[in-house]
C-alpha positions in Angstrom: -16.1 -17.3 28.1 -13.8 -20.1 29.1 -13.3 -20.4 32.8 -9.5 -20.6 32.5 -7.0 -18.9 30.3 -6.4 -20.4 26.9 -2.8 -21.3 25.9 -1.0 -18.1 24.8 -4.4 -16.2 24.9 -5.6 -14.9 28.2 -9.3 -14.6 28.9 -8.7 -11.0 29.8 -7.2 -10.3 26.3 -10.3 -11.9 24.7 -12.6 -9.9 26.9 -10.9 -6.6 26.2 -11.2 -7.3 22.5 -14.9 -7.9 23.1 -15.0 -11.6 22.2 -17.7 -13.0 24.4 -18.9 -15.9 22.2 -18.6 -19.5 23.4 -15.0 -20.6 22.7 -15.1 -24.2 23.8 -17.8 -25.8 21.7 -17.6 -29.6 21.5 -17.1 -30.6 17.9 -16.7 -27.0 16.9 -14.2 -25.4 14.5 -10.7 -25.9 16.1 -8.5 -22.9 16.2 -4.8 -23.9 16.3 -2.1 -21.5 17.2 0.9 -22.0 14.8 3.1 -20.7 17.7 2.6 -23.9 19.7 0.5 -26.3 17.6 -2.1 -26.3 20.4 -5.8 -25.7 20.2 -6.7 -22.4 21.7 -10.4 -22.4 21.0 -13.2 -24.4 19.4 -15.9 -22.2 17.8 -19.5 -22.7 16.7 -19.7 -22.5 12.9 -22.4 -20.8 10.8 -24.5 -22.8 8.4 -25.5 -22.1 4.8 -28.9 -21.0 6.3 -27.1 -18.5 8.5 -25.2 -17.2 5.5 -28.5 -16.7 3.7 -29.9 -14.8 6.6 -26.8 -12.6 6.8 -27.1 -11.8 3.1 -30.8 -10.8 3.6 -29.9 -8.6 6.6 -27.1 -6.9 4.6 -29.4 -6.3 1.7 -31.9 -4.7 4.0 -29.2 -2.6 5.6 -28.1 -1.4 2.1 -31.5 0.1 1.4 -31.1 2.6 4.3 -27.3 2.9 4.5 -27.0 4.1 0.9 -29.2 7.1 1.8 -27.0 8.2 4.7 -24.8 11.1 3.5 -21.3 9.9 2.8 -19.6 12.3 5.4 -22.0 10.8 8.0 -21.0 7.3 6.9 -17.4 8.4 7.4 -18.1 9.3 11.0 -18.8 5.7 11.7 -15.4 4.7 10.3 -13.7 7.5 12.3 -15.2 6.1 15.5 -14.0 2.6 14.5 -10.4 4.0 14.1 -10.7 5.4 17.6 -11.8 2.0 19.0 -9.0 0.3 17.1 -6.4 2.6 18.7 -7.8 1.6 22.1 -7.6 -2.1 21.3 -4.4 -2.1 19.3 -2.3 -4.0 21.8 -4.8 -6.8 22.3 -5.7 -7.1 18.6 -2.0 -7.2 17.6 -1.3 -10.0 20.1 -4.3 -11.9 18.7 -2.8 -11.6 15.2 0.5 -13.0 16.5 -1.2 -15.9 18.2 -3.4 -16.9 15.3 -1.1 -16.2 12.4 2.3 -16.7 14.1 3.5 -13.1 13.4 6.1 -11.2 15.5 4.7 -8.6 17.9 5.7 -5.7 15.6 4.1 -7.3 12.6 0.9 -8.0 14.6 0.8 -4.4 15.8 1.7 -3.3 12.3 -1.3 -5.0 10.8 -3.7 -3.3 13.2 -2.0 0.0 12.4 -2.8 -0.7 8.7 -6.5 -0.9 9.8 -6.2 2.5 11.6 -4.5 4.0 8.6 -7.1 2.9 6.1 -9.9 4.1 8.4 -8.2 7.6 8.5 -7.9 7.5 4.7 -11.6 6.5 4.3 -12.8 9.3 6.6 -11.2 11.9 4.3 -12.5 10.0 1.3 -16.1 10.3 2.5 -16.0 13.9 1.5 -14.3 13.2 -1.9 -16.6 10.7 -3.7 -16.6 13.0 -6.8 -17.3 12.5 -10.5 -16.5 14.6 -13.5 -18.2 17.4 -15.4 -17.8 16.6 -19.1 -17.9 18.9 -22.1 -20.9 18.2 -24.3 -21.3 18.9 -28.0 -24.9 20.0 -27.5 -25.7 23.6 -26.6 -27.8 24.1 -23.5 -26.8 20.8 -22.1 -24.6 19.6 -19.2 -23.0 16.2 -18.9 -21.5 14.7 -15.7 -20.8 11.4 -14.0 -22.1 10.5 -10.6 -21.1 7.7 -8.2 -23.6 5.7 -6.1 -23.4 2.9 -3.5 -23.0 -0.5 -5.2 -24.6 -3.0 -2.8 -23.6 -5.8 -0.4 -19.9 -6.5 -0.3 -18.7 -10.0 0.5 -15.1 -10.1 1.8 -13.1 -13.4 1.9 -9.7 -13.2 3.6 -6.7 -15.5 4.0 -4.9 -16.5 7.2 -1.6 -14.7 6.7 -3.2 -11.2 7.1 -6.2 -12.0 9.3 -7.6 -8.5 9.6 -5.9 -5.7 7.5 -7.3 -6.8 4.1 -10.8 -6.9 5.6 -10.4 -3.4 6.8 -9.0 -2.2 3.4 -12.3 -3.3 2.0 -14.7 -2.6 4.8 -13.5 1.0 5.5 -13.9 2.0 1.8 -17.1 0.0 1.3 -18.8 1.6 4.4 -18.0 5.1 3.4 -19.2 4.3 -0.2 -22.6 3.2 1.2 -22.2 -0.6 1.2 -22.8 -3.2 4.0 -20.1 -5.9 4.4 -20.1 -9.6 5.2 -16.8 -11.1 6.2 -15.8 -14.7 5.7 -12.4 -15.0 7.4 -10.0 -17.9 7.0 -11.1 -20.8 9.2 -7.5 -20.7 10.5 -7.9 -17.2 12.0 -11.5 -16.6 13.1 -10.8 -15.3 16.5 -9.1 -12.2 15.1 -12.2 -11.6 12.9 -14.6 -11.9 15.8 -12.4 -9.5 17.8 -12.4 -6.9 15.0 -16.2 -7.2 14.7 -16.6 -6.8 18.4 -14.5 -3.6 18.3 -16.6 -2.4 15.4 -19.7 -2.9 17.4 -18.4 -0.5 20.0 -18.1 2.1 17.3 -21.7 1.2 16.1 -22.9 1.8 19.7 -21.4 5.3 19.7 -22.6 6.1 16.2 -26.2 5.3 17.2 -28.3 5.0 14.1 -26.8 2.4 11.8 -29.0 -0.3 10.4 -28.8 -3.9 11.5 -26.7 -6.1 9.3 -24.2 -3.4 8.3 -21.2 -5.5 9.2 -21.3 -9.3 9.9 -18.9 -12.2 10.3 -19.4 -15.7 9.1 -17.3 -18.4 10.8 -16.8 -21.7 9.1 -15.6 -23.5 6.0 -15.6 -22.9 2.2 -19.4 -23.4 1.9 -19.9 -20.0 3.5 -17.6 -18.4 0.9 -19.6 -20.2 -1.8 -22.8 -18.8 -0.4 -21.5 -15.3 -0.8 -20.0 -16.0 -4.3 -23.2 -17.5 -5.6 -25.7 -14.9 -4.2 -27.0 -12.4 -6.7 -27.7 -10.1 -3.7 -23.9 -9.8 -3.1 -22.9 -7.1 -5.6 -19.1 -7.4 -5.1 -16.8 -10.2 -3.9 -13.4 -9.2 -2.7 -11.4 -12.4 -2.3 -7.8 -12.9 -1.0 -6.2 -16.2 -1.5 -4.5 -18.6 -3.9 -4.7 -18.4 -7.7 -6.5 -21.8 -7.6 -9.2 -20.2 -5.4 -9.5 -17.3 -7.8 -10.0 -19.6 -10.8 -13.1 -20.9 -8.9 -14.5 -17.6 -7.6 -13.9 -15.4 -10.7 -16.0 -17.4 -13.2 -18.8 -18.0 -10.7 -19.2 -14.3 -10.0 -18.8 -13.4 -13.6 -21.6 -15.9 -14.5 -24.1 -13.9 -12.6 -22.5 -10.6 -13.8 -21.3 -9.7 -10.3 -18.1 -7.8 -9.6 -14.8 -9.2 -8.2 -11.7 -7.8 -6.6 -9.3 -10.7 -6.7 -6.0 -10.6 -4.7 -4.3 -13.9 -5.5 -0.8 -15.4 -5.7 2.4 -13.6 -6.4 5.7 -15.1 -7.4 7.6 -11.9 -6.7 11.1 -11.2 -7.8 14.0 -8.7 -7.2 16.8 -7.8 -9.5 20.2 -6.7 -8.1 22.2 -4.7 -10.6 26.0 -4.0 -10.6 25.5 -0.4 -9.2 23.3 -1.5 -6.3 23.9 -0.5 -2.7 24.7 -4.0 -1.5 24.1 -3.3 2.2 20.7 -1.9 1.4 19.9 -4.7 -0.9 20.9 -7.3 1.6 18.6 -5.9 4.3 15.7 -5.4 2.0 16.0 -8.9 0.5 16.3 -10.5 4.0 13.1 -9.0 5.2 11.3 -9.5 1.9 12.2 -13.2 1.7 12.1 -14.2 5.4 9.6 -11.9 7.0 6.4 -13.6 8.2 8.1 -16.9 7.5 7.6 -16.3 3.8 3.9 -16.2 4.2 3.1 -12.9 2.6 1.6 -12.5 -0.9 4.4 -10.0 -1.5 7.2 -12.2 -0.2 10.3 -12.1 -2.4 10.6 -15.6 -3.9 13.0 -15.1 -6.8 16.2 -13.1 -6.9 18.3 -12.3 -10.0 21.8 -11.1 -9.2 24.2 -9.7 -11.9 27.1 -12.0 -12.3 29.6 -9.2 -11.5 28.3 -8.9 -7.9 26.9 -12.4 -7.3 30.0 -13.5 -5.3 29.7 -10.3 -3.2 26.0 -10.5 -2.3 25.1 -14.1 -2.2 27.7 -15.3 0.4 26.4 -12.4 2.6 22.9 -13.7 2.1 23.9 -17.2 3.0 25.4 -15.9 6.3 22.2 -14.0 7.0 20.1 -17.1 6.4 22.3 -19.2 8.6 22.2 -16.8 11.5 18.6 -15.6 11.5 16.7 -16.4 14.7 13.8 -18.8 14.4 11.3 -19.2 17.3 8.2 -18.2 19.0 8.1 -14.4 18.5 6.0 -13.8 21.6 8.5 -15.5 23.8 11.7 -14.4 22.2 13.1 -11.8 19.8 13.0 -14.3 16.9 12.7 -12.7 13.5 11.2 -15.8 11.9 8.1 -17.4 13.3 6.3 -20.6 12.4 4.6 -21.9 9.2 0.8 -21.9 9.6 0.5 -25.8 9.7 1.9 -29.1 8.6 0.6 -28.8 5.1 2.7 -25.7 4.6 5.8 -27.5 5.8 5.2 -30.5 3.5 4.7 -28.1 0.6 8.0 -26.4 1.4 9.9 -29.7 1.6 8.5 -30.9 -1.7 9.5 -27.7 -3.5 13.1 -27.9 -2.1 13.4 -31.5 -3.2 12.3 -30.6 -6.7 14.7 -27.7 -6.8 17.6 -30.0 -5.7 16.6 -32.5 -8.3 16.9 -29.8 -11.0 20.5 -28.9 -9.9 19.7 -26.3 -7.2 22.0 -26.0 -4.1 19.8 -25.7 -1.0 21.0 -23.8 2.0 18.7 -24.2 5.0 15.1 -25.3 4.9 15.1 -27.9 7.6 12.6 -28.0 10.4 13.7 -26.1 13.5 13.2 -27.4 17.0 11.5 -24.9 19.3 11.2 -25.9 22.9 7.7 -26.6 24.1 6.2 -26.3 20.6 4.6 -29.0 18.4 4.4 -26.5 15.7 6.2 -26.1 12.3 9.2 -23.9 12.6 11.7 -24.0 9.7 15.0 -22.4 8.8 14.4 -20.2 5.8 15.9 -21.7 2.6 18.1 -20.0 0.1 18.4 -22.0 -3.1 21.0 -21.2 -5.8 19.5 -22.4 -9.1 21.2 -22.9 -12.4 18.1 -21.6 -14.2 14.5 -20.6 -13.7 12.6 -23.8 -13.9 10.3 -26.2 -11.9 9.3 -24.8 -8.5 10.9 -21.4 -9.3 8.0 -20.8 -11.7 5.4 -21.4 -8.9 4.6 -19.8 -5.7 5.3 -21.9 -2.6 3.9 -20.1 0.5 7.0 -20.6 2.6 10.4 -18.9 3.2 12.2 -20.1 0.0 14.3 -17.7 -2.0 15.6 -18.9 -5.4 18.7 -17.1 -6.5 20.0 -17.0 -10.1 22.7 -15.2 -12.0 22.1 -12.9 -15.0 24.4 -10.9 -17.3 22.1 -9.0 -19.7 19.5 -6.5 -18.5 17.0 -7.1 -21.3 17.1 -10.8 -20.7 16.6 -10.5 -17.0 13.5 -8.4 -17.6 12.1 -11.3 -19.7 12.9 -13.8 -17.0 11.4 -11.5 -14.4 8.1 -11.4 -16.2 8.0 -15.1 -17.3 5.8 -16.3 -14.4 2.1 -16.4 -13.8 2.0 -14.1 -10.8 2.2 -10.3 -11.2 1.9 -8.8 -7.8 5.1 -7.2 -6.5 8.6 -6.6 -7.8 11.8 -4.6 -7.0 15.0 -3.5 -8.5 18.2 -2.5 -6.7 20.2 0.0 -8.8 21.6 3.5 -8.8 21.6 3.5 -12.6 18.9 5.9 -13.8 18.4 4.1 -17.1 17.9 0.7 -15.4 15.6 2.2 -12.9 13.3 4.0 -15.4 13.3 1.0 -17.8 12.2 -1.3 -14.9 9.2 1.1 -14.3 8.4 1.6 -18.0 6.0 -0.3 -20.2 8.6 -2.9 -21.1 9.8 -3.3 -17.5 8.1 -5.1 -14.6 4.6 -6.3 -15.4 3.5 -6.3 -11.8 1.0 -4.2 -10.0 3.7 -3.1 -7.6 7.2 -2.1 -8.9 9.7 -0.8 -6.4 13.2 0.8 -6.6 15.7 0.2 -3.9 13.2 -1.3 -1.5 12.0 -4.9 -1.2 8.8 -6.4 -2.5 7.0 -6.3 0.9 5.7 -3.5 3.0 3.1 -1.7 0.9 1.5 1.5 2.3 -2.3 2.1 2.3 -2.0 5.3 0.2 -1.4 3.4 -3.0 -3.9 0.9 -4.5 -2.7 -2.6 -3.6 -3.0 -5.5 -6.1 -1.4 -7.2 -9.1 -1.8 -8.3 -12.7 -2.0 -11.7 -14.6 -2.7 -14.6 -12.2 -2.7 -12.2 -9.2 -6.2 -11.4 -10.4 -6.1 -7.7 -11.4 -7.9 -6.5 -8.2 -7.0 -3.3 -6.4 -7.7 -2.5 -2.7 -6.8 0.2 -0.2 -5.8 3.6 -1.3 -5.7 5.8 -4.5 -8.9 5.4 -6.5 -9.7 1.9 -5.3 -13.0 3.3 -3.9 -14.5 3.2 -7.3 -14.8 -0.6 -7.2 -17.3 -0.2 -4.3 -19.6 2.1 -6.2 -21.5 2.2 -9.5 -21.0 5.0 -12.0 -23.8 6.8 -13.9 -23.3 9.3 -16.8 -25.9 12.0 -16.6 -26.9 14.5 -19.3 -29.2 17.4 -18.4 -30.9 19.5 -21.1 -31.6 23.0 -19.7 -32.5 24.5 -23.1 -35.8 24.7 -25.0 -34.4 22.7 -27.9 -33.7 19.0 -28.4 -30.5 18.6 -30.4 -29.3 15.0 -30.8 -25.7 13.9 -30.5 -23.5 13.4 -33.6 -25.9 15.6 -35.6 -28.6 13.0 -35.9 -31.9 14.4 -37.1 -35.2 12.7 -36.1 -38.1 15.1 -36.8 -41.6 14.0 -36.3 -44.8 15.9 -37.1 
């Protein structure tokens, strides 16, 4: 433990989270807080050999954990939820420090972990298959679900702990050990979550070694998980570019993938929409977390009859929104994660302006005492959907366009690679139901009269097309962490074959 408090992170906070590893390693992995631009820690990193040992330990843990009754496995997750409740304030603050989120968002991310643990505990008594009618007399057919194996979890900086827990809570009750490779930009949060988990393990008492592990370091550690045949499932959150690398590698060894990749999410504002509601939902969806959510609203189609009513109000909201260090003020918009994110935002805005877009905002904001990358969110009025509008830029940019025909706007809505989240604002039942129908939104999440952000853990989270097709969290997402077997039992004294096949031997 460092002998003096770190900038923005007190030694007490780290200790209460259970982080006792050396945090000031010379030449180690630097941890930079986007709130200040300062280094808050320097961590030892794991090697490829460490990753191999972790995989072996997890494979060994699987052999015994899969035999533990699922309700007993659920008890470990229940204990973890208790420990998370005790550590919520400290973990939430750490999320804010490492990812730049507001205090309410940091706490909200930890609450997501608690919620998915509660969900998984109930699930531990509901891992059921089906009994299936069979055409053969004296037979019974059913399906059973069994633990799958080691689960490798690769997470991104913008949600440094909740997606891990979406996966880990379900995987653990399903009988699978987990190995977590967090973003190298947010490793402290991962170490803290693991330390809190170890408190639950100590109370549980008889879990195998290697049940949950964290690997700190660069992309080579993720590659070790992706390439290992002993890792049955890879759940990876990140860019579409990353998914194009991970997916084929895992497929080549016939492993399984849950890919949560990019999203170029859009909203549609119809003539009948409640404009006050739409304004609030769009503002949070587009500016929350400084535009660094996979569900951030990035495109907005506004009917030409209400464009001059809504868009000026949006411009005023963008001009007045508070930007600053959310731990030191009530600012609604915090920093971008780093300089590369800022440069990417500026390049997209320049391209949009070159294509005839009118840019409102987007400049770097000055925050006293910070060498970090704060920006004013940008609202860009575009003449058409082209150039950067067709791509996801991980920054607070909202491209706004007019539409007049509902069928045409549905085509525009779906004419991008990402397929994660979407929303429509309308009180017209036909528009609403059409948006949710087979010819409506082609996204994994389709909302009515709420924004694109703010998914709950009860529904499976994920998207289609270049978002990867993965599903995490609630609903029946647990099936991805298990293998299915179809069983037929003959309790008769005959041996009839299916489909009336006859094969008699003397």
